[in-house]
N, C-alpha and C positions, 0 to 999 in steps of 0.2 A: 584450447579449452577455457582459456582466459577471455578471450573475445566473447566467447558465447555466454560466459557469465557475466561479463560487463554489460553485454546486451541484454540480458535477463533484468539485471539492476535499472538500466535505463529505462526498460519499457515498464518496469513496476513504478518507477519516480514519474514517468510520463503518466501512466494511469492515476497515480496520487494526484498530480496536478489538473487532470481533467477531472476527477472526484470533487476538488476543492473548487473547481470553477463553476460547477453546477450547484454549489451550496448559495443561499441568497445572502448569508453573512459574509463579509470580506475582511473583517478586523484579526489581528495576530492571533488572539486567543481562540478564535473559532477555528482558525486554521489548524493549531496545535492540536485542539479536540478532535478535529475531524481526520488530520493524520494520525492520531494515535487509534482512533476507532478503525483507520482503514488498516493500520500494521497488525494491530489487536485480530481483527478478522482475517487477514492472511495468516498469521502464525497460528491461529486456531484451526484454521482450514487445513494447514498443514500438518498440525500435530494430529488431528482426526485421521486424515489420509495415512499416516504414517502408523500410527497405533491400530488402524484397522486391517492393516495387512498380516 
């Protein structure tokens, strides 16, 4: 279970890195902004799925 959970976290971080590479601005504040957007969207979708069950 730990390996599955770790691989899920690694894949989410990889997706986050790819998401930031697509953004045109490369400074630190933009990375923080897009990282926040990514995680907010992820948790919003998870919340919607869990509460919709």
